[in-house]
C-alpha positions in Angstrom: 102.9 86.5 67.7 101.6 87.3 71.2 102.7 83.8 72.4 106.1 84.5 70.9 106.4 87.8 72.8 105.5 86.1 76.1 108.1 83.4 75.4 110.7 86.1 74.7 109.8 87.8 78.0 110.1 84.5 79.9 113.5 83.9 78.3 114.7 87.4 79.2 114.8 88.6 75.6 113.8 92.0 74.3 110.1 92.6 74.0 109.0 93.2 70.4 106.4 95.9 71.0 105.4 95.7 67.3 103.8 92.4 68.3 101.4 94.1 70.7 100.7 97.4 69.0 97.6 97.7 66.7 98.0 97.3 63.0 97.9 101.0 62.3 100.3 102.1 65.1 102.3 104.3 62.8 99.4 106.7 62.5 98.4 106.6 66.1 99.7 108.1 69.4 100.3 106.1 72.5 101.5 106.5 76.1 103.2 103.7 78.1 105.3 103.1 81.2 108.3 100.9 81.8 110.4 99.8 84.8 114.1 100.6 84.7 117.0 100.2 87.1 116.4 103.8 88.3 112.6 103.6 88.6 109.5 103.9 86.4 109.6 106.0 83.2 106.9 107.4 81.0 107.2 107.2 77.2 105.2 108.1 74.1 104.9 106.3 70.8 104.2 108.5 67.7 105.1 108.2 64.1 106.6 104.8 64.8 109.2 106.1 67.3 109.6 106.0 71.0 110.0 109.2 73.1 110.8 109.3 76.8 108.6 111.9 78.6 109.8 111.4 82.1 111.8 114.7 82.3 108.7 116.7 81.6 106.0 114.3 82.9 107.2 111.7 85.5 103.7 110.3 85.8 101.1 109.3 83.2 98.5 111.1 85.3 100.5 114.3 85.0 101.0 113.8 81.2 97.3 113.4 80.8 96.5 116.4 82.9 98.9 118.6 81.0 98.3 116.9 77.6 102.1 116.4 77.5 102.2 113.9 74.6 104.3 115.7 72.0 107.6 116.3 73.7 110.3 113.9 74.9 113.7 112.5 74.0 113.8 110.4 70.9 115.0 106.9 72.0 114.6 105.0 68.7 112.3 103.2 66.3 109.5 101.1 67.6 110.9 98.1 65.6 114.0 98.3 67.8 112.0 97.5 70.9 112.4 99.0 74.4 115.9 100.0 75.5 118.0 97.5 77.3 116.9 97.1 80.9 113.3 98.4 80.4 110.4 96.2 81.3 106.9 97.1 80.2 104.5 98.2 83.0 100.8 99.0 83.2 100.4 102.3 81.3 98.6 104.0 84.2 99.9 105.1 87.6 98.2 107.6 90.0 94.8 107.3 88.5 92.0 105.7 90.5 91.0 102.4 89.0 87.2 102.1 88.6 85.1 99.5 86.9 81.5 99.1 85.5 79.6 95.9 86.0 76.6 94.3 84.3 76.7 96.6 81.3 75.8 93.8 78.8 72.6 91.7 78.8 74.5 88.5 78.8 76.7 89.5 81.8 73.5 90.5 83.6 72.0 87.0 83.1 75.2 85.3 84.2 75.4 87.4 87.4 71.8 86.4 88.2 72.8 82.8 87.6 75.8 83.2 90.0 73.5 84.6 92.6 70.9 81.8 92.3 73.5 79.1 92.1 75.2 80.6 95.2 78.6 80.4 93.4 78.2 76.7 92.5 79.3 76.3 88.9 77.6 72.9 88.6 74.2 74.3 89.6 74.5 77.2 87.2 74.0 75.0 84.1 70.6 73.9 85.5 69.1 77.3 85.5 70.8 79.1 82.6 68.4 78.2 79.7 65.3 78.9 81.8 66.6 82.3 82.8 67.6 83.2 79.3 64.2 82.3 78.0 62.4 84.5 80.6 64.8 87.4 81.0 67.2 87.6 78.0 64.9 89.1 75.4 63.5 91.7 77.8 66.9 92.9 78.9 68.1 93.2 75.3 65.1 95.2 74.2 65.0 98.1 76.8 67.1 101.1 77.5 68.3 101.2 81.1 66.3 103.7 83.2 63.6 104.0 80.6 59.8 103.7 81.2 59.9 100.4 79.4 62.7 99.2 81.7 60.5 100.1 84.7 57.6 98.1 83.2 59.9 95.1 82.7 61.1 95.3 86.3 57.5 95.3 87.6 56.7 92.2 85.4 59.8 90.3 86.6 59.1 91.1 90.2 55.6 89.6 89.8 57.2 86.5 88.3 59.7 86.3 91.2 62.5 86.8 88.7 63.9 90.1 90.1 67.5 90.4 91.2 69.9 93.1 92.4 71.9 92.5 89.2 68.9 93.2 87.0 68.5 96.5 88.9 71.9 97.7 87.7 71.4 96.2 84.3 68.2 98.0 83.4 67.7 100.5 86.2 68.8 104.2 86.2 72.0 103.6 88.1 75.0 101.7 86.7 77.1 99.5 88.8 80.4 101.4 89.4 83.0 100.1 91.8 86.6 100.5 92.8 88.6 97.7 91.1 92.1 98.0 92.5 94.3 100.3 94.5 96.3 103.1 92.8 99.6 101.7 91.2 98.5 98.1 91.7 97.6 97.1 88.1 100.0 94.9 86.1 100.9 95.2 82.5 101.5 93.0 79.4 103.4 89.9 80.1 103.1 90.1 83.9 101.3 87.2 85.8 97.7 87.8 86.7 96.4 86.3 89.9 93.2 84.5 91.1 92.7 83.7 94.7 94.1 80.3 95.6 90.9 79.3 97.3 88.7 80.1 94.3 87.2 77.2 92.3 85.2 79.2 89.7 86.7 82.2 88.1 87.3 83.8 84.7 88.9 86.7 82.8 86.8 89.7 81.8 88.2 91.3 78.6 87.2 95.0 78.6 87.9 98.4 77.1 89.4 100.8 79.7 88.8 104.5 79.3 91.5 107.0 80.4 89.9 110.1 82.0 91.4 113.3 83.4 90.3 114.9 86.7 87.3 116.5 84.9 86.0 113.3 83.4 87.2 114.1 79.9 88.2 110.9 78.1 91.6 111.2 76.4 92.2 107.7 75.2 91.6 104.0 75.7 93.4 100.7 76.4 92.5 97.1 77.3 92.0 95.5 80.6 91.3 92.2 82.3 88.9 92.6 85.2 89.8 89.2 86.7 86.7 87.9 88.5 85.9 85.2 91.0 82.4 83.9 90.2 82.2 81.7 93.2 82.9 84.5 95.7 80.5 87.1 94.1 77.9 84.4 93.5 77.8 83.5 97.2 77.1 87.2 98.1 77.3 90.5 96.3 78.8 91.8 99.5 81.9 89.7 98.6 82.5 91.9 95.5 85.7 93.3 96.9 87.1 89.8 97.5 86.0 88.7 94.1 87.6 91.7 92.3 90.5 93.1 94.3 93.3 90.7 94.9 97.1 90.8 94.2 97.7 90.9 90.4 93.9 90.7 89.7 93.9 93.8 87.5 95.7 93.8 84.2 95.9 96.9 82.0 97.7 97.6 78.7 99.6 97.4 76.6 99.5 101.1 76.0 97.0 103.9 76.1 95.9 104.9 72.6 95.2 108.6 72.7 92.2 110.1 70.9 92.9 112.1 67.8 91.3 112.5 64.3 92.1 108.9 63.5 90.9 107.3 66.8 87.9 108.5 68.7 85.2 107.5 71.1 83.3 106.1 68.1 86.1 103.6 67.6 85.6 102.5 71.2 81.8 102.2 70.7 82.4 99.9 67.7 85.4 97.9 69.0 85.6 94.2 68.9 87.6 92.8 71.8 88.8 89.2 71.1 89.9 86.9 73.9 91.8 83.6 73.8 92.7 81.4 76.7 95.3 78.7 76.2 96.0 76.2 78.9 99.1 74.0 79.5 96.7 71.1 79.3 95.9 71.8 75.6 92.6 73.5 76.5 91.7 76.5 74.3 88.7 78.9 74.6 87.9 81.9 72.5 85.4 84.7 73.0 84.5 88.2 71.9 83.3 91.4 73.6 81.3 93.5 71.1 81.1 97.0 72.4 78.2 97.8 70.1 76.0 95.6 72.2 76.7 97.5 75.5 73.6 98.6 77.3 74.9 102.0 78.3 77.0 104.3 76.2 80.7 104.5 77.4 80.3 108.2 78.0 77.3 107.6 80.2 79.3 105.2 82.3 82.0 107.9 82.6 79.4 110.4 83.7 78.0 108.1 86.3 81.5 107.2 87.5 82.4 110.9 87.9 79.0 111.7 89.5 79.7 113.7 92.7 83.3 112.4 93.1 86.6 114.2 92.7 89.5 112.4 91.1 92.4 115.0 91.3 94.8 112.6 89.5 92.2 111.4 87.0 90.7 107.9 86.8 90.4 104.9 84.4 87.2 103.1 83.9 86.6 99.5 82.8 83.5 99.4 80.6 82.3 95.9 81.4 82.2 92.8 79.2 79.9 90.8 77.1 82.1 87.7 77.6 80.8 85.1 80.2 82.4 81.7 79.5 80.0 78.7 79.9 82.1 76.2 77.9 82.9 73.2 80.1 86.6 72.6 80.9 86.9 69.5 83.0 83.4 68.3 84.1 80.2 68.4 82.2 78.1 71.3 83.5 80.9 72.7 85.6 81.7 75.5 83.1 85.0 77.3 82.8 87.6 78.1 85.4 91.2 79.1 85.2 94.2 76.8 85.8 97.7 77.9 86.7 99.7 78.5 83.5 96.8 79.6 81.3 97.7 82.3 78.9 95.0 85.0 78.6 95.2 87.1 75.4 93.0 90.1 74.9 93.2 92.1 71.6 91.6 94.7 69.6 92.7 95.8 66.1 92.8 99.5 66.9 94.0 99.3 70.5 96.6 96.5 70.7 97.2 93.2 72.5 97.4 92.4 76.2 98.6 88.9 77.3 99.2 87.5 80.8 99.9 84.1 82.3 97.7 83.0 85.1 98.9 82.2 88.6 97.4 82.6 92.1 97.3 85.9 93.9 99.2 84.1 96.7 102.1 83.2 94.3 102.1 86.3 92.1 105.0 88.8 92.5 104.4 91.1 95.5 103.2 94.6 94.7 105.8 96.8 96.3 105.7 100.3 94.7 102.8 102.0 96.3 102.3 105.8 96.3 104.9 106.4 99.1 107.6 104.5 97.3 106.7 106.0 94.0 107.1 109.5 95.4 110.3 108.7 97.2 111.7 107.2 94.0 110.9 110.3 92.0 112.3 112.5 94.8 115.6 110.6 94.7 115.7 111.3 90.9 114.8 114.9 91.2 111.5 114.4 89.4 108.8 115.2 92.1 108.1 118.5 90.4 107.2 116.7 87.2 104.5 114.5 88.7 
């Protein structure tokens, strides 16, 4: 059904949003955004119907701050799709886009492999099994920042196995970084980009928490924290080049709001499924099991907020268990994207996010920054509703 919705989008047909909503969407509440001829609009989904919120909340950030989820103009049943001329966007706007890294034991091991292989995918296979034998069990058995974690750190240093990635995996401080500029994320169906000069890269399927200015989590969505393993593997100081490129941040399809039927416990127990389908017939599947995360999602939010101020709120990628090692072309070379891949991320309680892969060089230019966003709303008489 997801592939069908992408084909419809490519053919200019109406998006069937029932294809990308969770199975229990009629009992849930959701927030989304769409592009129209006039500019971006904010809408809600509740009780199986669409409601435009733009007249009262012209930004998702404002709707979250004011908890403006129950108003709006009824624009039809979900089954009828989006109105003519509407194109789905990422469901966030003015929020800062933050991300957590190395929050699962497997991702920690893979980051150490990247570091030791200096970004060379072929070399990675040579050290993977040895590192897993020496480090994997220890990482999985300790609580980050605990006395046991400190003892493991000391033992690994003695063995010459310590790494900056293990520091954030089991140390007291989580890795929190800025993923992408405000308003730069893309939504369901839009191309995602990897740098044209990257030879080793992969998707990262994650839960994304939606937080207000005070750090209160109001809901969750899905995200693809597209990563360049060769760049980050050469040096951790290249993290920004590995993570922040045109169209390298996909979020959506909608924000599912917390209520009695969907809570942070559903996030803690979520299974995030991933499928990559290439034009060459290649197919890869994987899963991100949130129950295996090393730090609780609310602890990640606490560390993200820390001593910062996010007046328009923030969203936080929680990290991923998924680290593809399945060979694609050459034995021992692992996985990397090819143009035309379709990446599908789904969770039964949150929805489905699908994107075709292109290069950041060839992805559609990002043109609506903060200035253009405000000018557009001013032209429509909506600045006061931000």
